[in-house]
N, C-alpha and C positions, 0 to 999 in steps of 0.2 A: 418509694415508688410502689405503686399498686401492682397486683398480679396482671391486670389488664394492660397496663403500660409496658410491663416486661414482655408480655406476649407479643404486643405490637412491635417492640424493638427487635425481638428475635425473628419475627416474620420479615422485617426489613432487611436484616442481615442475610437471611436465606435467599431473598430475591436477588441480592447483589451477587451471590455466589453461583447463580444459575448460569448455564451455558448460554451464550448469545444465539439469537435466531440467525440462521445461515443467511448471509447476504452476499450473493455472488456478483462479482464484477462483470458487467455486460459491455458489449461493443458500444451501445448507446451512451452509457455512462463514461466510457473511455473517450469517445468522440467529444462529449460535452466538456471534458476536463483537459483537452489538448489546447495548447497555445504556443506562441513564439515561433512564427514561421521563419525558416532559415533555409539557405542553400545547403544541399547535401551532395555527396559524391564528387563529381567533376564540376559542380557549380551550375549545371544546367537544369537540375531538378530541385524542387522545394518540398519540405515536409515540416509538420509541426513537431517540435523537439522537446517541449515541456509538458509533462503530465502531472497535474495537481489533484490528488485523490485524498487529501487529508480530511478527516472528520466524516467519512461516509459510512462508518460502521461496517466495513467490508470484512468478510471472513474468508473468502476465496478470491484470490487475485491471479489465478493461473493464466488468464487470457492475456496478460501483459506481454508475454513473449511474442505475440503477434505484431507488436508495435516496435519494429526493429530500429527506427530512427530516433527513439526517445533518448535524450541525453540527460535530462533533469527529471527525476522521479520522486514525488513526495507521497509517501504512504502513511504519514504520521496520523496518530489519533484514530486508528481503526481497531478492529478486534481480531485480526488475523493471528493465528498461532504459528504460522510458518511463512517464510519467504524463500522461494526458490526462483532465482533469476537464471534463465537459460543463457547459453552462449550466443543466442541470437541478438541480445542487447549489447553488442560489442562496443558501441559508442557511448555508453552510459558514463557520465562525468560525476553526477551527484545522486546519491540514494539516501533519502531521509525516511526512516521507519521508526521514529520515536513513539512511545506510548501505545504500543500494541501488546498483544498477549503472546509474544514470541517465545517459542521453545526451540525452534530450528531456523537457521538461516544458512542457505547454501548458495554460495557465489562462485562461479567459475573464475578463472584467471581473466581479469578485465584490465587491459593495458591502459585505458584512459581514465579509469575511476580515480577521482581525486578526493572525494569526501563521501563517507558512509557513516551514518549515525543510527544506532539501534536503541 
């Protein structure tokens, strides 16, 4: 292997180790990722309960706590280093957060959570 090829290989490795560009979750992106309209509460109201955010290269997902009716949340294949789910997501049944750069995951007591994968 020549010196030039080795230099190119080292540059490629350095690029992979760089910090990801910050990509914050927005209300617009949340709205676009909602699906599965269901009855909520006493059955007279409706809300979208599934949020699919996989593969969006997100680094900041703090706005999720505003979507209190979400029951199915897919955050897999993003670049977030932490997941903090607030107590406002009390009806969460499924949380999928595979293939992220997780160092911290904080979940309050969630009585309905059936499946969580990290």
